[in-house]
C-alpha positions as CSV (number, residue, x, y, z in Angstrom):
1,M,-9.8,23.6,-28.8
2,E,-7.7,21.5,-27.0
3,T,-8.9,18.5,-24.9
4,F,-8.7,18.9,-20.7
5,F,-7.3,15.6,-20.4
6,H,-5.2,13.5,-22.4
7,T,-5.9,9.7,-23.0
8,Q,-2.2,8.7,-21.8
9,T,-2.4,10.8,-18.9
10,L,-6.1,9.0,-17.6
11,L,-4.6,5.8,-18.2
12,I,-1.2,6.5,-16.3
13,I,-3.5,7.7,-13.5
14,A,-5.9,4.5,-13.8
15,A,-2.6,2.2,-13.5
16,G,-1.1,4.1,-10.8
17,A,-4.8,3.9,-9.0
18,I,-5.3,0.1,-9.7
19,A,-1.3,-0.7,-8.5
20,T,-1.8,1.1,-5.3
21,Y,-5.2,-0.6,-4.6
22,L,-3.7,-4.2,-5.8
23,T,-0.7,-3.2,-3.3
24,R,-2.9,-2.5,-0.2
25,I,-5.4,-5.5,-0.8
26,G,-2.7,-8.0,-1.6
27,G,-1.0,-6.7,2.0
28,Y,-4.2,-7.6,3.7
29,V,-5.0,-10.8,2.1
30,F,-1.3,-12.0,2.7
31,I,-1.5,-11.2,6.5
32,T,-5.1,-12.5,7.1
33,R,-4.5,-16.0,5.0
34,M,-1.5,-16.6,7.9
35,K,-2.2,-18.6,10.9
36,R,0.4,-17.0,12.5
37,I,3.1,-13.8,11.8
38,P,6.3,-15.1,11.6
39,P,8.7,-13.2,13.7
40,R,10.7,-12.0,10.4
41,V,7.5,-10.7,8.8
42,E,6.6,-9.0,12.0
43,A,9.8,-7.2,12.1
44,A,9.5,-6.0,8.9
45,L,6.5,-4.6,9.2
46,N,7.3,-2.9,12.5
47,A,10.0,-1.3,10.6
48,V,7.9,0.2,7.5
49,P,7.0,3.6,9.6
50,A,10.7,4.7,10.2
51,A,11.2,3.6,6.5
52,V,8.5,5.8,5.2
53,L,9.5,8.7,7.6
54,T,13.0,8.3,6.6
55,T,12.0,8.3,2.6
56,L,10.2,11.9,3.4
57,V,12.7,13.4,5.6
58,A,16.0,12.4,4.3
59,P,15.5,14.2,0.7
60,A,14.6,17.4,2.1
61,A,17.5,17.3,4.9
62,V,20.1,16.9,2.0
63,T,18.7,19.5,-0.5
64,G,16.4,21.8,1.6
65,G,19.2,24.4,2.4
66,L,20.2,25.6,5.8
67,D,17.0,26.5,7.3
68,V,15.5,23.1,6.6
69,S,18.5,21.3,8.0
70,L,18.6,23.5,11.1
71,T,15.0,23.0,11.6
72,L,15.1,19.5,11.5
73,L,17.5,19.3,13.6
74,V,15.6,21.1,16.1
75,A,12.3,19.2,15.7
76,L,14.7,16.2,16.3
77,V,15.7,17.3,19.6
78,V,12.3,18.6,20.9
79,G,10.4,15.6,19.3
80,L,12.7,13.5,22.0
81,R,11.3,15.5,24.9
82,L,7.5,16.9,23.5
83,S,4.5,15.6,21.6
84,V,4.1,16.1,18.0
85,L,1.9,18.9,17.8
86,P,4.3,21.2,20.0
87,M,7.5,19.8,17.8
88,L,5.3,20.9,14.6
89,A,4.6,24.2,16.1
90,I,8.4,24.9,17.3
91,G,9.4,23.4,13.8
92,W,7.1,25.7,12.1
93,I,8.4,28.8,14.2
94,V,12.0,27.7,13.8
95,V,11.8,27.3,9.8
96,M,9.9,30.7,9.4
97,T,12.5,32.7,11.6
98,L,15.7,30.9,9.8
99,R,13.8,32.0,6.2
100,H,13.0,35.7,7.6
101,V,17.0,35.8,9.0
102,I,18.8,33.8,6.4
103,G,16.3,35.1,3.6
C-alpha cells in the first residue's frame, strides 16, 4: 500500500507556507517600523493591485482563445460604466454565449 502523502511533497507545501507567512509578516513589520512612508514606497504599494490584476488577466487574454479575449474586452468596457457584480454577470453571460456559439 502506497502512502497517501510523500515526504517531499509535504516539505514543499510546508516551505511554501513558511515563505508565504514570512513574506506577509515581513511587509507588515517593515511598514510598522517606519515613522513615515516615503513617496516611492507609497507609489509602489499603490501599484500592487494593478500588477496583481495584470498577472491574473494577461495569461488568460493571450492563451484563452477568442471567447476569453472577447469577454475580457467586453468586461473592460462594462467595468468602466458599471460596478463589479454587473460586470461579472455580463462577462459570464458573454463567455457562455460565445462558447455555445463558437464551440
